[in-house]
mmCIF file of the N, C-alpha and C atoms, coordinates in Angstrom:
data_MODEL
# 
_entry.id   MODEL 
# 
loop_
_atom_site.group_PDB 
_atom_site.id 
_atom_site.type_symbol 
_atom_site.label_atom_id 
_atom_site.label_alt_id 
_atom_site.label_comp_id 
_atom_site.label_asym_id 
_atom_site.label_entity_id 
_atom_site.label_seq_id 
_atom_site.pdbx_PDB_ins_code 
_atom_site.Cartn_x 
_atom_site.Cartn_y 
_atom_site.Cartn_z 
_atom_site.occupancy 
_atom_site.B_iso_or_equiv 
_atom_site.pdbx_formal_charge 
_atom_site.auth_seq_id 
_atom_site.auth_comp_id 
_atom_site.auth_asym_id 
_atom_site.auth_atom_id 
_atom_site.pdbx_PDB_model_num 
ATOM 1   N N  . UNK A 1 1  ? -51.957 29.437 -53.919 1.00 0.00 ? 1  UNK A N  1 
ATOM 2   C CA . UNK A 1 1  ? -51.006 28.375 -53.638 1.00 0.00 ? 1  UNK A CA 1 
ATOM 3   C C  . UNK A 1 1  ? -50.104 28.713 -52.475 1.00 0.00 ? 1  UNK A C  1 
ATOM 4   N N  . UNK A 1 2  ? -49.582 29.913 -52.489 1.00 0.00 ? 2  UNK A N  1 
ATOM 5   C CA . UNK A 1 2  ? -48.701 30.354 -51.418 1.00 0.00 ? 2  UNK A CA 1 
ATOM 6   C C  . UNK A 1 2  ? -49.458 31.324 -50.482 1.00 0.00 ? 2  UNK A C  1 
ATOM 7   N N  . UNK A 1 3  ? -49.082 31.365 -49.215 1.00 0.00 ? 3  UNK A N  1 
ATOM 8   C CA . UNK A 1 3  ? -49.762 32.269 -48.300 1.00 0.00 ? 3  UNK A CA 1 
ATOM 9   C C  . UNK A 1 3  ? -49.470 33.734 -48.569 1.00 0.00 ? 3  UNK A C  1 
ATOM 10  N N  . UNK A 1 4  ? -48.477 33.978 -49.393 1.00 0.00 ? 4  UNK A N  1 
ATOM 11  C CA . UNK A 1 4  ? -48.089 35.354 -49.669 1.00 0.00 ? 4  UNK A CA 1 
ATOM 12  C C  . UNK A 1 4  ? -47.820 35.450 -51.177 1.00 0.00 ? 4  UNK A C  1 
ATOM 13  N N  . UNK A 1 5  ? -48.144 36.572 -51.774 1.00 0.00 ? 5  UNK A N  1 
ATOM 14  C CA . UNK A 1 5  ? -47.906 36.740 -53.205 1.00 0.00 ? 5  UNK A CA 1 
ATOM 15  C C  . UNK A 1 5  ? -46.480 37.177 -53.497 1.00 0.00 ? 5  UNK A C  1 
ATOM 16  N N  . UNK A 1 6  ? -45.710 37.548 -52.515 1.00 0.00 ? 6  UNK A N  1 
ATOM 17  C CA . UNK A 1 6  ? -44.359 38.013 -52.709 1.00 0.00 ? 6  UNK A CA 1 
ATOM 18  C C  . UNK A 1 6  ? -43.458 36.836 -53.090 1.00 0.00 ? 6  UNK A C  1 
ATOM 19  N N  . UNK A 1 7  ? -42.873 36.896 -54.266 1.00 0.00 ? 7  UNK A N  1 
ATOM 20  C CA . UNK A 1 7  ? -42.072 35.744 -54.777 1.00 0.00 ? 7  UNK A CA 1 
ATOM 21  C C  . UNK A 1 7  ? -40.900 35.437 -53.871 1.00 0.00 ? 7  UNK A C  1 
ATOM 22  N N  . UNK A 1 8  ? -40.425 36.423 -53.155 1.00 0.00 ? 8  UNK A N  1 
ATOM 23  C CA . UNK A 1 8  ? -39.284 36.222 -52.253 1.00 0.00 ? 8  UNK A CA 1 
ATOM 24  C C  . UNK A 1 8  ? -39.587 35.190 -51.145 1.00 0.00 ? 8  UNK A C  1 
ATOM 25  N N  . UNK A 1 9  ? -40.852 35.083 -50.751 1.00 0.00 ? 9  UNK A N  1 
ATOM 26  C CA . UNK A 1 9  ? -41.251 34.234 -49.661 1.00 0.00 ? 9  UNK A CA 1 
ATOM 27  C C  . UNK A 1 9  ? -41.672 32.860 -50.129 1.00 0.00 ? 9  UNK A C  1 
ATOM 28  N N  . UNK A 1 10 ? -41.855 32.660 -51.416 1.00 0.00 ? 10 UNK A N  1 
ATOM 29  C CA . UNK A 1 10 ? -42.344 31.365 -51.918 1.00 0.00 ? 10 UNK A CA 1 
ATOM 30  C C  . UNK A 1 10 ? -41.417 30.194 -51.593 1.00 0.00 ? 10 UNK A C  1 
ATOM 31  N N  . UNK A 1 11 ? -40.120 30.309 -51.854 1.00 0.00 ? 11 UNK A N  1 
ATOM 32  C CA . UNK A 1 11 ? -39.250 29.181 -51.514 1.00 0.00 ? 11 UNK A CA 1 
ATOM 33  C C  . UNK A 1 11 ? -39.269 28.833 -50.024 1.00 0.00 ? 11 UNK A C  1 
ATOM 34  N N  . UNK A 1 12 ? -39.392 29.877 -49.162 1.00 0.00 ? 12 UNK A N  1 
ATOM 35  C CA . UNK A 1 12 ? -39.436 29.619 -47.711 1.00 0.00 ? 12 UNK A CA 1 
ATOM 36  C C  . UNK A 1 12 ? -40.705 28.880 -47.366 1.00 0.00 ? 12 UNK A C  1 
ATOM 37  N N  . UNK A 1 13 ? -41.817 29.261 -47.968 1.00 0.00 ? 13 UNK A N  1 
ATOM 38  C CA . UNK A 1 13 ? -43.076 28.553 -47.678 1.00 0.00 ? 13 UNK A CA 1 
ATOM 39  C C  . UNK A 1 13 ? -42.996 27.107 -48.122 1.00 0.00 ? 13 UNK A C  1 
ATOM 40  N N  . UNK A 1 14 ? -42.431 26.890 -49.306 1.00 0.00 ? 14 UNK A N  1 
ATOM 41  C CA . UNK A 1 14 ? -42.283 25.533 -49.789 1.00 0.00 ? 14 UNK A CA 1 
ATOM 42  C C  . UNK A 1 14 ? -41.348 24.723 -48.902 1.00 0.00 ? 14 UNK A C  1 
ATOM 43  N N  . UNK A 1 15 ? -40.263 25.323 -48.448 1.00 0.00 ? 15 UNK A N  1 
ATOM 44  C CA . UNK A 1 15 ? -39.326 24.623 -47.563 1.00 0.00 ? 15 UNK A CA 1 
ATOM 45  C C  . UNK A 1 15 ? -39.998 24.291 -46.244 1.00 0.00 ? 15 UNK A C  1 
ATOM 46  N N  . UNK A 1 16 ? -40.798 25.177 -45.737 1.00 0.00 ? 16 UNK A N  1 
ATOM 47  C CA . UNK A 1 16 ? -41.472 24.942 -44.451 1.00 0.00 ? 16 UNK A CA 1 
ATOM 48  C C  . UNK A 1 16 ? -42.437 23.777 -44.562 1.00 0.00 ? 16 UNK A C  1 
ATOM 49  N N  . UNK A 1 17 ? -43.177 23.709 -45.645 1.00 0.00 ? 17 UNK A N  1 
ATOM 50  C CA . UNK A 1 17 ? -44.102 22.599 -45.856 1.00 0.00 ? 17 UNK A CA 1 
ATOM 51  C C  . UNK A 1 17 ? -43.340 21.277 -45.977 1.00 0.00 ? 17 UNK A C  1 
ATOM 52  N N  . UNK A 1 18 ? -42.221 21.321 -46.691 1.00 0.00 ? 18 UNK A N  1 
ATOM 53  C CA . UNK A 1 18 ? -41.407 20.137 -46.867 1.00 0.00 ? 18 UNK A CA 1 
ATOM 54  C C  . UNK A 1 18 ? -40.881 19.654 -45.498 1.00 0.00 ? 18 UNK A C  1 
ATOM 55  N N  . UNK A 1 19 ? -40.389 20.606 -44.695 1.00 0.00 ? 19 UNK A N  1 
ATOM 56  C CA . UNK A 1 19 ? -39.856 20.257 -43.375 1.00 0.00 ? 19 UNK A CA 1 
ATOM 57  C C  . UNK A 1 19 ? -40.926 19.621 -42.488 1.00 0.00 ? 19 UNK A C  1 
ATOM 58  N N  . UNK A 1 20 ? -42.157 20.093 -42.561 1.00 0.00 ? 20 UNK A N  1 
ATOM 59  C CA . UNK A 1 20 ? -43.246 19.513 -41.751 1.00 0.00 ? 20 UNK A CA 1 
ATOM 60  C C  . UNK A 1 20 ? -43.484 18.056 -42.174 1.00 0.00 ? 20 UNK A C  1 
ATOM 61  N N  . UNK A 1 21 ? -43.511 17.798 -43.516 1.00 0.00 ? 21 UNK A N  1 
ATOM 62  C CA . UNK A 1 21 ? -43.719 16.438 -43.993 1.00 0.00 ? 21 UNK A CA 1 
ATOM 63  C C  . UNK A 1 21 ? -42.557 15.535 -43.566 1.00 0.00 ? 21 UNK A C  1 
ATOM 64  N N  . UNK A 1 22 ? -41.307 16.053 -43.651 1.00 0.00 ? 22 UNK A N  1 
ATOM 65  C CA . UNK A 1 22 ? -40.162 15.270 -43.267 1.00 0.00 ? 22 UNK A CA 1 
ATOM 66  C C  . UNK A 1 22 ? -40.178 14.919 -41.812 1.00 0.00 ? 22 UNK A C  1 
ATOM 67  N N  . UNK A 1 23 ? -40.496 15.904 -40.955 1.00 0.00 ? 23 UNK A N  1 
ATOM 68  C CA . UNK A 1 23 ? -40.557 15.656 -39.523 1.00 0.00 ? 23 UNK A CA 1 
ATOM 69  C C  . UNK A 1 23 ? -41.554 14.573 -39.163 1.00 0.00 ? 23 UNK A C  1 
ATOM 70  N N  . UNK A 1 24 ? -42.744 14.652 -39.771 1.00 0.00 ? 24 UNK A N  1 
ATOM 71  C CA . UNK A 1 24 ? -43.769 13.645 -39.484 1.00 0.00 ? 24 UNK A CA 1 
ATOM 72  C C  . UNK A 1 24 ? -43.304 12.298 -39.942 1.00 0.00 ? 24 UNK A C  1 
ATOM 73  N N  . UNK A 1 25 ? -42.759 12.175 -41.135 1.00 0.00 ? 25 UNK A N  1 
ATOM 74  C CA . UNK A 1 25 ? -42.314 10.885 -41.663 1.00 0.00 ? 25 UNK A CA 1 
ATOM 75  C C  . UNK A 1 25 ? -41.147 10.346 -40.816 1.00 0.00 ? 25 UNK A C  1 
ATOM 76  N N  . UNK A 1 26 ? -40.247 11.212 -40.408 1.00 0.00 ? 26 UNK A N  1 
ATOM 77  C CA . UNK A 1 26 ? -39.116 10.757 -39.610 1.00 0.00 ? 26 UNK A CA 1 
ATOM 78  C C  . UNK A 1 26 ? -39.564 10.217 -38.263 1.00 0.00 ? 26 UNK A C  1 
ATOM 79  N N  . UNK A 1 27 ? -40.486 10.894 -37.607 1.00 0.00 ? 27 UNK A N  1 
ATOM 80  C CA . UNK A 1 27 ? -40.990 10.382 -36.331 1.00 0.00 ? 27 UNK A CA 1 
ATOM 81  C C  . UNK A 1 27 ? -41.645 9.011  -36.525 1.00 0.00 ? 27 UNK A C  1 
ATOM 82  N N  . UNK A 1 28 ? -42.428 8.882  -37.552 1.00 0.00 ? 28 UNK A N  1 
ATOM 83  C CA . UNK A 1 28 ? -43.096 7.629  -37.834 1.00 0.00 ? 28 UNK A CA 1 
ATOM 84  C C  . UNK A 1 28 ? -42.088 6.515  -38.098 1.00 0.00 ? 28 UNK A C  1 
ATOM 85  N N  . UNK A 1 29 ? -41.087 6.840  -38.882 1.00 0.00 ? 29 UNK A N  1 
ATOM 86  C CA . UNK A 1 29 ? -39.996 5.865  -39.194 1.00 0.00 ? 29 UNK A CA 1 
ATOM 87  C C  . UNK A 1 29 ? -39.282 5.445  -37.920 1.00 0.00 ? 29 UNK A C  1 
ATOM 88  N N  . UNK A 1 30 ? -38.941 6.446  -37.087 1.00 0.00 ? 30 UNK A N  1 
ATOM 89  C CA . UNK A 1 30 ? -38.211 6.150  -35.862 1.00 0.00 ? 30 UNK A CA 1 
ATOM 90  C C  . UNK A 1 30 ? -39.036 5.268  -34.947 1.00 0.00 ? 30 UNK A C  1 
ATOM 91  N N  . UNK A 1 31 ? -40.347 5.552  -34.861 1.00 0.00 ? 31 UNK A N  1 
ATOM 92  C CA . UNK A 1 31 ? -41.214 4.706  -34.032 1.00 0.00 ? 31 UNK A CA 1 
ATOM 93  C C  . UNK A 1 31 ? -41.212 3.267  -34.501 1.00 0.00 ? 31 UNK A C  1 
ATOM 94  N N  . UNK A 1 32 ? -41.227 3.079  -35.802 1.00 0.00 ? 32 UNK A N  1 
ATOM 95  C CA . UNK A 1 32 ? -41.240 1.700  -36.356 1.00 0.00 ? 32 UNK A CA 1 
ATOM 96  C C  . UNK A 1 32 ? -39.934 0.972  -35.944 1.00 0.00 ? 32 UNK A C  1 
ATOM 97  N N  . UNK A 1 33 ? -38.813 1.693  -36.029 1.00 0.00 ? 33 UNK A N  1 
ATOM 98  C CA . UNK A 1 33 ? -37.532 1.078  -35.652 1.00 0.00 ? 33 UNK A CA 1 
ATOM 99  C C  . UNK A 1 33 ? -37.542 0.720  -34.158 1.00 0.00 ? 33 UNK A C  1 
ATOM 100 N N  . UNK A 1 34 ? -37.981 1.660  -33.324 1.00 0.00 ? 34 UNK A N  1 
ATOM 101 C CA . UNK A 1 34 ? -37.999 1.431  -31.862 1.00 0.00 ? 34 UNK A CA 1 
ATOM 102 C C  . UNK A 1 34 ? -38.935 0.285  -31.523 1.00 0.00 ? 34 UNK A C  1 
ATOM 103 N N  . UNK A 1 35 ? -40.115 0.252  -32.138 1.00 0.00 ? 35 UNK A N  1 
ATOM 104 C CA . UNK A 1 35 ? -41.045 -0.874 -31.871 1.00 0.00 ? 35 UNK A CA 1 
ATOM 105 C C  . UNK A 1 35 ? -40.375 -2.224 -32.162 1.00 0.00 ? 35 UNK A C  1 
ATOM 106 N N  . UNK A 1 36 ? -39.711 -2.288 -33.312 1.00 0.00 ? 36 UNK A N  1 
ATOM 107 C CA . UNK A 1 36 ? -39.032 -3.536 -33.697 1.00 0.00 ? 36 UNK A CA 1 
ATOM 108 C C  . UNK A 1 36 ? -37.917 -3.889 -32.692 1.00 0.00 ? 36 UNK A C  1 
ATOM 109 N N  . UNK A 1 37 ? -37.178 -2.858 -32.272 1.00 0.00 ? 37 UNK A N  1 
ATOM 110 C CA . UNK A 1 37 ? -36.083 -3.120 -31.299 1.00 0.00 ? 37 UNK A CA 1 
ATOM 111 C C  . UNK A 1 37 ? -36.675 -3.588 -29.964 1.00 0.00 ? 37 UNK A C  1 
ATOM 112 N N  . UNK A 1 38 ? -37.788 -2.955 -29.538 1.00 0.00 ? 38 UNK A N  1 
ATOM 113 C CA . UNK A 1 38 ? -38.382 -3.344 -28.278 1.00 0.00 ? 38 UNK A CA 1 
ATOM 114 C C  . UNK A 1 38 ? -38.881 -4.809 -28.330 1.00 0.00 ? 38 UNK A C  1 
ATOM 115 N N  . UNK A 1 39 ? -39.307 -5.240 -29.512 1.00 0.00 ? 39 UNK A N  1 
ATOM 116 C CA . UNK A 1 39 ? -39.741 -6.633 -29.680 1.00 0.00 ? 39 UNK A CA 1 
ATOM 117 C C  . UNK A 1 39 ? -38.546 -7.558 -29.907 1.00 0.00 ? 39 UNK A C  1 
ATOM 118 N N  . UNK A 1 40 ? -37.359 -6.979 -29.977 1.00 0.00 ? 40 UNK A N  1 
ATOM 119 C CA . UNK A 1 40 ? -36.116 -7.710 -30.256 1.00 0.00 ? 40 UNK A CA 1 
ATOM 120 C C  . UNK A 1 40 ? -36.220 -8.475 -31.587 1.00 0.00 ? 40 UNK A C  1 
ATOM 121 N N  . UNK A 1 41 ? -36.861 -7.783 -32.541 1.00 0.00 ? 41 UNK A N  1 
ATOM 122 C CA . UNK A 1 41 ? -37.010 -8.318 -33.889 1.00 0.00 ? 41 UNK A CA 1 
ATOM 123 C C  . UNK A 1 41 ? -35.998 -7.631 -34.836 1.00 0.00 ? 41 UNK A C  1 
ATOM 124 N N  . UNK A 1 42 ? -34.836 -8.259 -34.955 1.00 0.00 ? 42 UNK A N  1 
ATOM 125 C CA . UNK A 1 42 ? -33.741 -7.655 -35.731 1.00 0.00 ? 42 UNK A CA 1 
ATOM 126 C C  . UNK A 1 42 ? -34.125 -7.483 -37.218 1.00 0.00 ? 42 UNK A C  1 
ATOM 127 N N  . UNK A 1 43 ? -34.833 -8.426 -37.761 1.00 0.00 ? 43 UNK A N  1 
ATOM 128 C CA . UNK A 1 43 ? -35.218 -8.334 -39.172 1.00 0.00 ? 43 UNK A CA 1 
ATOM 129 C C  . UNK A 1 43 ? -36.171 -7.135 -39.402 1.00 0.00 ? 43 UNK A C  1 
ATOM 130 N N  . UNK A 1 44 ? -37.160 -7.015 -38.544 1.00 0.00 ? 44 UNK A N  1 
ATOM 131 C CA . UNK A 1 44 ? -38.099 -5.893 -38.669 1.00 0.00 ? 44 UNK A CA 1 
ATOM 132 C C  . UNK A 1 44 ? -37.381 -4.560 -38.446 1.00 0.00 ? 44 UNK A C  1 
ATOM 133 N N  . UNK A 1 45 ? -36.443 -4.503 -37.507 1.00 0.00 ? 45 UNK A N  1 
ATOM 134 C CA . UNK A 1 45 ? -35.714 -3.285 -37.232 1.00 0.00 ? 45 UNK A CA 1 
ATOM 135 C C  . UNK A 1 45 ? -34.855 -2.906 -38.453 1.00 0.00 ? 45 UNK A C  1 
ATOM 136 N N  . UNK A 1 46 ? -34.189 -3.914 -39.046 1.00 0.00 ? 46 UNK A N  1 
ATOM 137 C CA . UNK A 1 46 ? -33.377 -3.659 -40.224 1.00 0.00 ? 46 UNK A CA 1 
ATOM 138 C C  . UNK A 1 46 ? -34.244 -3.182 -41.416 1.00 0.00 ? 46 UNK A C  1 
ATOM 139 N N  . UNK A 1 47 ? -35.404 -3.795 -41.566 1.00 0.00 ? 47 UNK A N  1 
ATOM 140 C CA . UNK A 1 47 ? -36.315 -3.397 -42.647 1.00 0.00 ? 47 UNK A CA 1 
ATOM 141 C C  . UNK A 1 47 ? -36.787 -1.963 -42.432 1.00 0.00 ? 47 UNK A C  1 
ATOM 142 N N  . UNK A 1 48 ? -37.197 -1.633 -41.209 1.00 0.00 ? 48 UNK A N  1 
ATOM 143 C CA . UNK A 1 48 ? -37.696 -0.292 -40.905 1.00 0.00 ? 48 UNK A CA 1 
ATOM 144 C C  . UNK A 1 48 ? -36.590 0.751  -41.099 1.00 0.00 ? 48 UNK A C  1 
ATOM 145 N N  . UNK A 1 49 ? -35.385 0.420  -40.691 1.00 0.00 ? 49 UNK A N  1 
ATOM 146 C CA . UNK A 1 49 ? -34.284 1.358  -40.848 1.00 0.00 ? 49 UNK A CA 1 
ATOM 147 C C  . UNK A 1 49 ? -33.927 1.512  -42.346 1.00 0.00 ? 49 UNK A C  1 
ATOM 148 N N  . UNK A 1 50 ? -33.977 0.417  -43.093 1.00 0.00 ? 50 UNK A N  1 
ATOM 149 C CA . UNK A 1 50 ? -33.724 0.513  -44.536 1.00 0.00 ? 50 UNK A CA 1 
ATOM 150 C C  . UNK A 1 50 ? -34.747 1.397  -45.247 1.00 0.00 ? 50 UNK A C  1 
ATOM 151 N N  . UNK A 1 51 ? -35.991 1.246  -44.870 1.00 0.00 ? 51 UNK A N  1 
ATOM 152 C CA . UNK A 1 51 ? -37.052 2.090  -45.463 1.00 0.00 ? 51 UNK A CA 1 
ATOM 153 C C  . UNK A 1 51 ? -36.791 3.559  -45.121 1.00 0.00 ? 51 UNK A C  1 
ATOM 154 N N  . UNK A 1 52 ? -36.453 3.832  -43.849 1.00 0.00 ? 52 UNK A N  1 
ATOM 155 C CA . UNK A 1 52 ? -36.206 5.201  -43.393 1.00 0.00 ? 52 UNK A CA 1 
ATOM 156 C C  . UNK A 1 52 ? -35.071 5.802  -44.199 1.00 0.00 ? 52 UNK A C  1 
ATOM 157 N N  . UNK A 1 53 ? -33.960 5.105  -44.317 1.00 0.00 ? 53 UNK A N  1 
ATOM 158 C CA . UNK A 1 53 ? -32.788 5.657  -44.982 1.00 0.00 ? 53 UNK A CA 1 
ATOM 159 C C  . UNK A 1 53 ? -33.123 5.902  -46.490 1.00 0.00 ? 53 UNK A C  1 
ATOM 160 N N  . UNK A 1 54 ? -33.770 4.953  -47.119 1.00 0.00 ? 54 UNK A N  1 
ATOM 161 C CA . UNK A 1 54 ? -34.128 5.103  -48.525 1.00 0.00 ? 54 UNK A CA 1 
ATOM 162 C C  . UNK A 1 54 ? -35.018 6.295  -48.742 1.00 0.00 ? 54 UNK A C  1 
ATOM 163 N N  . UNK A 1 55 ? -36.010 6.496  -47.874 1.00 0.00 ? 55 UNK A N  1 
ATOM 164 C CA . UNK A 1 55 ? -36.915 7.647  -48.012 1.00 0.00 ? 55 UNK A CA 1 
ATOM 165 C C  . UNK A 1 55 ? -36.181 8.955  -47.800 1.00 0.00 ? 55 UNK A C  1 
ATOM 166 N N  . UNK A 1 56 ? -35.278 8.979  -46.842 1.00 0.00 ? 56 UNK A N  1 
ATOM 167 C CA . UNK A 1 56 ? -34.546 10.226 -46.614 1.00 0.00 ? 56 UNK A CA 1 
ATOM 168 C C  . UNK A 1 56 ? -33.661 10.552 -47.768 1.00 0.00 ? 56 UNK A C  1 
ATOM 169 N N  . UNK A 1 57 ? -32.996 9.569  -48.380 1.00 0.00 ? 57 UNK A N  1 
ATOM 170 C CA . UNK A 1 57 ? -32.157 9.836  -49.543 1.00 0.00 ? 57 UNK A CA 1 
ATOM 171 C C  . UNK A 1 57 ? -33.009 10.364 -50.687 1.00 0.00 ? 57 UNK A C  1 
ATOM 172 N N  . UNK A 1 58 ? -34.186 9.798  -50.893 1.00 0.00 ? 58 UNK A N  1 
ATOM 173 C CA . UNK A 1 58 ? -35.079 10.301 -51.938 1.00 0.00 ? 58 UNK A CA 1 
ATOM 174 C C  . UNK A 1 58 ? -35.469 11.741 -51.676 1.00 0.00 ? 58 UNK A C  1 
ATOM 175 N N  . UNK A 1 59 ? -35.762 12.070 -50.430 1.00 0.00 ? 59 UNK A N  1 
ATOM 176 C CA . UNK A 1 59 ? -36.124 13.452 -50.080 1.00 0.00 ? 59 UNK A CA 1 
ATOM 177 C C  . UNK A 1 59 ? -34.951 14.410 -50.247 1.00 0.00 ? 59 UNK A C  1 
ATOM 178 N N  . UNK A 1 60 ? -33.779 13.951 -49.889 1.00 0.00 ? 60 UNK A N  1 
ATOM 179 C CA . UNK A 1 60 ? -32.584 14.807 -50.062 1.00 0.00 ? 60 UNK A CA 1 
ATOM 180 C C  . UNK A 1 60 ? -32.363 15.075 -51.562 1.00 0.00 ? 60 UNK A C  1 
ATOM 181 N N  . UNK A 1 61 ? -32.516 14.062 -52.408 1.00 0.00 ? 61 UNK A N  1 
ATOM 182 C CA . UNK A 1 61 ? -32.353 14.246 -53.851 1.00 0.00 ? 61 UNK A CA 1 
ATOM 183 C C  . UNK A 1 61 ? -33.401 15.218 -54.362 1.00 0.00 ? 61 UNK A C  1 
ATOM 184 N N  . UNK A 1 62 ? -34.647 15.131 -53.879 1.00 0.00 ? 62 UNK A N  1 
ATOM 185 C CA . UNK A 1 62 ? -35.700 16.051 -54.313 1.00 0.00 ? 62 UNK A CA 1 
ATOM 186 C C  . UNK A 1 62 ? -35.342 17.488 -53.954 1.00 0.00 ? 62 UNK A C  1 
ATOM 187 N N  . UNK A 1 63 ? -34.801 17.669 -52.751 1.00 0.00 ? 63 UNK A N  1 
ATOM 188 C CA . UNK A 1 63 ? -34.439 19.027 -52.305 1.00 0.00 ? 63 UNK A CA 1 
ATOM 189 C C  . UNK A 1 63 ? -33.309 19.601 -53.166 1.00 0.00 ? 63 UNK A C  1 
ATOM 190 N N  . UNK A 1 64 ? -32.349 18.717 -53.493 1.00 0.00 ? 64 UNK A N  1 
ATOM 191 C CA . UNK A 1 64 ? -31.238 19.169 -54.339 1.00 0.00 ? 64 UNK A CA 1 
ATOM 192 C C  . UNK A 1 64 ? -31.752 19.554 -55.720 1.00 0.00 ? 64 UNK A C  1 
ATOM 193 N N  . UNK A 1 65 ? -32.637 18.712 -56.303 1.00 0.00 ? 65 UNK A N  1 
ATOM 194 C CA . UNK A 1 65 ? -33.196 19.020 -57.619 1.00 0.00 ? 65 UNK A CA 1 
ATOM 195 C C  . UNK A 1 65 ? -33.939 20.350 -57.596 1.00 0.00 ? 65 UNK A C  1 
ATOM 196 N N  . UNK A 1 66 ? -34.715 20.549 -56.527 1.00 0.00 ? 66 UNK A N  1 
ATOM 197 C CA . UNK A 1 66 ? -35.508 21.805 -56.390 1.00 0.00 ? 66 UNK A CA 1 
ATOM 198 C C  . UNK A 1 66 ? -34.518 22.982 -56.291 1.00 0.00 ? 66 UNK A C  1 
ATOM 199 N N  . UNK A 1 67 ? -33.462 22.833 -55.532 1.00 0.00 ? 67 UNK A N  1 
ATOM 200 C CA . UNK A 1 67 ? -32.479 23.915 -55.409 1.00 0.00 ? 67 UNK A CA 1 
ATOM 201 C C  . UNK A 1 67 ? -31.843 24.274 -56.733 1.00 0.00 ? 67 UNK A C  1 
ATOM 202 N N  . UNK A 1 68 ? -31.437 23.249 -57.497 1.00 0.00 ? 68 UNK A N  1 
ATOM 203 C CA . UNK A 1 68 ? -30.863 23.504 -58.797 1.00 0.00 ? 68 UNK A CA 1 
ATOM 204 C C  . UNK A 1 68 ? -31.864 24.164 -59.743 1.00 0.00 ? 68 UNK A C  1 
ATOM 205 N N  . UNK A 1 69 ? -33.129 23.748 -59.675 1.00 0.00 ? 69 UNK A N  1 
ATOM 206 C CA . UNK A 1 69 ? -34.168 24.341 -60.516 1.00 0.00 ? 69 UNK A CA 1 
ATOM 207 C C  . UNK A 1 69 ? -34.322 25.819 -60.187 1.00 0.00 ? 69 UNK A C  1 
ATOM 208 N N  . UNK A 1 70 ? -34.312 26.142 -58.885 1.00 0.00 ? 70 UNK A N  1 
ATOM 209 C CA . UNK A 1 70 ? -34.447 27.533 -58.476 1.00 0.00 ? 70 UNK A CA 1 
ATOM 210 C C  . UNK A 1 70 ? -33.234 28.359 -58.898 1.00 0.00 ? 70 UNK A C  1 
ATOM 211 N N  . UNK A 1 71 ? -32.064 27.769 -58.778 1.00 0.00 ? 71 UNK A N  1 
ATOM 212 C CA . UNK A 1 71 ? -30.847 28.488 -59.187 1.00 0.00 ? 71 UNK A CA 1 
ATOM 213 C C  . UNK A 1 71 ? -30.826 28.739 -60.696 1.00 0.00 ? 71 UNK A C  1 
ATOM 214 N N  . UNK A 1 72 ? -31.175 27.737 -61.485 1.00 0.00 ? 72 UNK A N  1 
ATOM 215 C CA . UNK A 1 72 ? -31.065 27.878 -62.924 1.00 0.00 ? 72 UNK A CA 1 
ATOM 216 C C  . UNK A 1 72 ? -32.202 28.628 -63.587 1.00 0.00 ? 72 UNK A C  1 
ATOM 217 N N  . UNK A 1 73 ? -33.399 28.563 -63.005 1.00 0.00 ? 73 UNK A N  1 
ATOM 218 C CA . UNK A 1 73 ? -34.552 29.219 -63.662 1.00 0.00 ? 73 UNK A CA 1 
ATOM 219 C C  . UNK A 1 73 ? -35.130 30.361 -62.811 1.00 0.00 ? 73 UNK A C  1 
ATOM 220 N N  . UNK A 1 74 ? -34.813 30.425 -61.585 1.00 0.00 ? 74 UNK A N  1 
ATOM 221 C CA . UNK A 1 74 ? -35.435 31.427 -60.707 1.00 0.00 ? 74 UNK A CA 1 
ATOM 222 C C  . UNK A 1 74 ? -36.825 31.014 -60.243 1.00 0.00 ? 74 UNK A C  1 
ATOM 223 N N  . UNK A 1 75 ? -37.274 29.803 -60.588 1.00 0.00 ? 75 UNK A N  1 
ATOM 224 C CA . UNK A 1 75 ? -38.590 29.312 -60.213 1.00 0.00 ? 75 UNK A CA 1 
ATOM 225 C C  . UNK A 1 75 ? -38.430 27.974 -59.519 1.00 0.00 ? 75 UNK A C  1 
ATOM 226 N N  . UNK A 1 76 ? -39.393 27.670 -58.674 1.00 0.00 ? 76 UNK A N  1 
ATOM 227 C CA . UNK A 1 76 ? -39.429 26.318 -58.099 1.00 0.00 ? 76 UNK A CA 1 
ATOM 228 C C  . UNK A 1 76 ? -40.013 25.385 -59.144 1.00 0.00 ? 76 UNK A C  1 
ATOM 229 N N  . UNK A 1 77 ? -39.761 24.088 -58.957 1.00 0.00 ? 77 UNK A N  1 
ATOM 230 C CA . UNK A 1 77 ? -40.245 23.112 -59.897 1.00 0.00 ? 77 UNK A CA 1 
ATOM 231 C C  . UNK A 1 77 ? -41.754 23.131 -60.018 1.00 0.00 ? 77 UNK A C  1 
ATOM 232 N N  . UNK A 1 78 ? -42.427 23.450 -58.946 1.00 0.00 ? 78 UNK A N  1 
ATOM 233 C CA . UNK A 1 78 ? -43.894 23.484 -58.928 1.00 0.00 ? 78 UNK A CA 1 
ATOM 234 C C  . UNK A 1 78 ? -44.479 24.640 -59.702 1.00 0.00 ? 78 UNK A C  1 
ATOM 235 N N  . UNK A 1 79 ? -43.667 25.694 -59.940 1.00 0.00 ? 79 UNK A N  1 
ATOM 236 C CA . UNK A 1 79 ? -44.148 26.862 -60.630 1.00 0.00 ? 79 UNK A CA 1 
ATOM 237 C C  . UNK A 1 79 ? -44.097 26.739 -62.161 1.00 0.00 ? 79 UNK A C  1 
ATOM 238 N N  . UNK A 1 80 ? -43.378 25.754 -62.657 1.00 0.00 ? 80 UNK A N  1 
ATOM 239 C CA . UNK A 1 80 ? -43.224 25.635 -64.103 1.00 0.00 ? 80 UNK A CA 1 
ATOM 240 C C  . UNK A 1 80 ? -44.350 24.904 -64.738 1.00 0.00 ? 80 UNK A C  1 
# 
C-alpha cells in the first residue's frame, strides 16, 4: 500500500497523494470558472465556484478527521 514500510513515512505518502488529487481537482474547478467567465455566463460561473468551494470544504474536513484519527490512535483512518 505504501512505497515504504517505515510507519514514519506513511502519513507523508498519504498526504502527498491527497495533495496531487487536490491540485488536479482545483485546476479543473478553476478552468470551469474561467470558461464560464469568458462566456460571460454569471450563472455558470457561480455554479462552478459553488461546486469548487463545497468540494474544498469537504476535503478540508476529511484532512482534519484524518489528523484527529492519527493523533488519537497513531494510525491513519485507512489503516484501521
